[in-house]
C-alpha positions in Angstrom: -186.5 -108.9 -57.6 -183.1 -110.4 -57.9 -179.9 -108.3 -57.5 -178.8 -109.3 -61.0 -181.9 -107.7 -62.6 -181.6 -104.7 -60.3 -178.1 -103.9 -61.6 -179.2 -104.2 -65.2 -182.0 -101.7 -64.6 -181.5 -98.2 -66.0 -182.1 -95.7 -63.2 -183.1 -92.1 -63.1 -180.4 -89.8 -61.6 -183.0 -88.0 -59.5 -185.3 -91.0 -59.1 -182.7 -93.1 -57.3 -182.2 -90.5 -54.5 -183.9 -91.4 -51.2 -186.8 -89.2 -50.0 -186.1 -88.1 -46.4 -189.0 -88.6 -44.1 -189.6 -85.7 -41.6 -190.7 -86.5 -38.1 -194.3 -87.8 -37.9 -194.6 -88.6 -41.6 -195.5 -92.1 -42.8 -195.5 -93.5 -46.3 -197.2 -96.7 -47.4 -198.4 -98.4 -50.6 -201.9 -99.9 -50.1 -204.6 -101.0 -52.5 -202.7 -99.6 -55.5 -202.4 -96.2 -53.8 -199.6 -94.1 -52.2 -200.8 -93.0 -48.8 -198.8 -90.3 -46.9 -199.8 -89.1 -43.5 -198.2 -86.2 -41.6 -198.8 -83.4 -39.1 -200.5 -81.1 -41.8 -202.8 -83.9 -43.0 -203.0 -87.0 -45.2 -202.9 -87.4 -48.9 -203.3 -90.3 -51.3 -202.9 -90.9 -55.0 -202.9 -93.7 -57.5 -199.5 -95.6 -57.5 -197.2 -95.2 -60.6 -197.0 -98.5 -62.5 -193.8 -100.6 -62.9 -192.2 -99.0 -59.8 -191.2 -100.6 -56.5 -191.3 -98.8 -53.2 -189.1 -99.5 -50.1 -189.7 -97.5 -46.9 -187.0 -97.3 -44.3 -187.9 -95.0 -41.4 -184.2 -94.2 -40.8 -183.0 -93.7 -44.4 -186.2 -92.6 -46.1 -188.2 -93.8 -49.1 -186.5 -95.6 -52.0 -188.1 -95.9 -55.5 -186.8 -98.5 -57.9 -188.0 -99.4 -61.4 -189.3 -102.9 -62.1 -189.0 -102.7 -65.9 -185.8 -102.2 -67.9 -185.1 -99.5 -70.4 -186.0 -95.8 -70.6 -189.6 -96.3 -69.4 -188.4 -97.7 -66.1 -186.2 -94.7 -65.4 -188.9 -92.3 -66.5 -191.5 -93.9 -64.2 -189.0 -94.0 -61.4 -188.4 -90.3 -61.7 -192.1 -89.5 -61.9 -192.9 -91.6 -58.8 -190.1 -90.0 -56.8 -191.2 -86.5 -57.7 -194.9 -87.2 -56.8 -193.9 -88.8 -53.5 -191.5 -86.0 -52.6 -194.3 -83.5 -53.2 -196.7 -85.5 -51.1 -194.2 -85.9 -48.2 -193.5 -82.1 -48.2 -197.2 -81.3 -48.3 -198.1 -83.5 -45.4 -195.1 -82.3 -43.3 -195.1 -78.6 -44.0 -198.1 -77.8 -46.3 -198.0 -75.6 -49.4 -199.0 -71.9 -49.7 -199.7 -69.8 -52.7 -200.7 -66.2 -52.8 -202.8 -64.5 -55.5 -203.1 -60.8 -56.0 -206.0 -58.9 -57.6 -204.8 -55.8 -59.5 -207.4 -53.4 -60.9 -209.9 -50.7 -59.9 -212.7 -52.3 -57.9 -211.2 -55.8 -58.1 -212.2 -57.6 -54.8 -212.5 -61.1 -53.4 -214.8 -62.2 -50.6 -215.1 -65.6 -49.0 -218.6 -66.8 -48.0 -218.5 -70.3 -46.5 -216.7 -72.5 -49.1 -217.5 -70.2 -52.1 -215.1 -67.4 -53.3 -216.9 -64.4 -54.7 -214.8 -62.3 -57.1 -215.4 -58.9 -58.5 -213.2 -58.7 -61.6 -214.6 -55.8 -63.7 -217.3 -58.0 -65.3 -221.1 -57.1 -65.2 -221.5 -60.1 -62.9 -219.6 -61.5 -59.9 -217.6 -64.6 -60.5 -218.1 -67.5 -58.1 -215.6 -70.3 -57.4 -216.3 -73.3 -55.2 -213.3 -74.0 -53.0 -212.3 -77.7 -53.4 -212.2 -79.8 -50.2 -208.7 -80.0 -48.8 -207.9 -76.3 -49.6 -208.1 -73.4 -47.2 -208.5 -69.8 -48.4 -207.8 -66.7 -46.4 -208.3 -63.0 -47.4 -206.3 -60.8 -45.0 -208.3 -57.8 -43.7 -205.6 -55.2 -44.4 -205.5 -56.2 -48.1 -209.1 -54.9 -48.6 -209.9 -58.0 -50.5 -207.1 -57.8 -53.1 -205.0 -60.7 -51.7 -206.0 -64.4 -51.5 -203.8 -66.8 -49.5 -204.3 -70.5 -50.3 -203.0 -73.3 -48.2 -203.2 -77.1 -48.4 -201.3 -80.4 -48.5 -202.0 -81.3 -52.2 -199.7 -79.4 -54.5 -201.5 -80.6 -57.6 -205.0 -79.6 -56.4 -203.7 -76.2 -55.3 -202.1 -75.6 -58.7 -205.4 -76.4 -60.5 -207.4 -74.1 -58.2 -204.9 -71.2 -58.6 -204.9 -71.7 -62.4 -208.7 -71.7 -62.4 -208.9 -68.4 -60.4 -206.2 -66.8 -62.5 -208.0 -67.9 -65.6 -211.1 -65.9 -64.8 -209.1 -62.7 -65.5 -205.5 -63.3 -66.6 -203.2 -60.2 -66.3 -203.4 -58.2 -69.5 -200.2 -56.8 -71.0 -201.2 -53.1 -71.4 -202.1 -52.1 -67.8 -201.3 -55.3 -65.9 -204.9 -55.6 -64.6 -206.1 -59.1 -63.6 -205.3 -61.9 -61.2 -201.6 -62.7 -60.7 -199.4 -64.7 -58.4 -197.7 -62.6 -55.8 -194.4 -61.5 -57.1 -195.2 -62.5 -60.7 -193.6 -60.3 -63.3 -195.9 -59.3 -66.1 -194.4 -58.3 -69.4 -196.2 -55.1 -70.2 -196.5 -53.7 -73.7 -196.2 -50.0 -74.5 -199.5 -49.6 -76.3 -200.5 -47.1 -79.0 -199.2 -44.1 -77.1 -195.8 -45.8 -76.8 -195.5 -46.1 -80.5 -195.8 -42.4 -81.3 -193.4 -41.4 -78.5 -196.2 -39.9 -76.4 -196.9 -40.5 -72.8 
């Protein structure tokens, strides 16, 4: 691409910032896919169209649009955000913690299947996707699930699925929630009449 065209291109404010490469992390574009390898693992995803990638081990990864107008800037920002998440995941990994709140609510891991007791007449089973690791600390008595992995998107989907089995309800707060999540609780019928 010529420098004349490059200057005419509208660039995303965030998208034009370089992505720093931590030690041991490599990024490459091969067969229409972004491939990132690092100490915590490797991850690949389909490349964003109309975007150019330039990898400089010293300065980092630069993303540039190949089409003019707003679409080029949007795709540049998208590609940079996805690559930054992949680089962080392969270098440090991601961790999310879920908490089960409710009487008798428990989680148990058997192989690659998570068994959940969430107050239903039947246990709920969730197959843990490949690439994610689940851990249930012994001192939590099965009420805390710690999820780790390199793929932020996959982890988000898995957490949303588990939380979706029993979302926190607004009257008692029972359900599956993220650790530290604030649940807006309603007063209920007793609150209306001024009772306890």
